[in-house]
N, C-alpha and C positions, 0 to 999 in steps of 0.2 A: 504494500500500500504506500502510495505517495502522500504522506500526511501534510503536504503543502496544498493539496487539492481539497477544496471544501467538501466535495462529495465523499472523498475518502475519509476525511475527518469525521463526518457524520456516521458513516458505516462503522468506522473503528470504534466510535463511542457506543453505538448500539451493541456491537459484539462484546465490548468490555463489560457492559451492564448485563447482557444476557448470560455470559459465562460466569460472571460473579454470582448471579442468581440461580445458576444451574446446580444440578446434583450429579457428581460432586462439584463443588465450587472451585473455580480455577481462574487464574489471571490470563486473559486473552493474549497479552504481550508475552507471557511465558510460553503459551502454546505456539505462538509464532516463532519464538526464539529456539524452541526445542523441536520444531517440525523437521521431519526427515525430507530429503530431496529425492524425487523419483528420477527415472532415467531420462526424462524430458526436461529436467532442471526445475520442476515445479515443486513448491512446498506441499507436503502432505500433512494435513492437520486432522487428527482423529476426532472431529467434531461430533460424530454420531455416538461417541462414548459418553456424552453428556446429555442430560435431560433438563427441560425447564417447562413449567406449566404454561399452557397456551395463553391463559389470561395475563400472566406476567410478561410473556413475550409481546403480547398486544399492547400492554401498558408501556413497555419500554419503547416500542415502535412509535406509538401515538405521542407520548411525551417528548420524544426526541424530534419528531416532525414538527410539533407545536413550538418547541424551543427555538428551532431554526426557521420557523415560518414557511415550511414546505407544504404546498397543497397541490391539488389538481393532478395533472399529468406527471409531474416530477415525483409526487408522492407515490403514485402507482409504480413508478420505476424503482423507487427505494423499497417499496413493499416486496416486489418480486426479487430484488437483489438480496434483501435481508432474509426472507423466509426460504428462498431456494439456494441461498449461498451457504456459508459455513456456520450458520447459527446452530445452537444446540437443538437436539431433537425435541419437538413439542410433545407434551402429554396432557391429558385431561385430568381434571380433579374428580375424585370419587370413583365409584365403580359404575361406569356407564357401559352397559352391554350394547353392542351394535344391534343385536337382534331386537332389543326392546324399542329401538328408535326407528325401525323399519315399518312403514305402513304398508298394508296390503293394497296393491293397486288393482283396480278392477277396470276392465275395458268393455 
């Protein structure tokens, strides 16, 4: 990440908050520093080893967007980058069975 670029600063801040709130808690900068390098020269971060509640990730995202005054089309871009990037794996609170939430469709 080029932390001179405003967009990279915003993403870095969201990742730092998300990994601090994850289970297990970790410093995102430490993850970057200790990342292995693959054969293509890319950093490999084990971000799927960490979990964070969906509502916490949503709050981190929304609070950061509001802090920097990001809205509209640009906000959607950040949303895609954050959730599909190297953020911790999201998890729901409580025991929510997917079968209980499926409604029977009739045609």
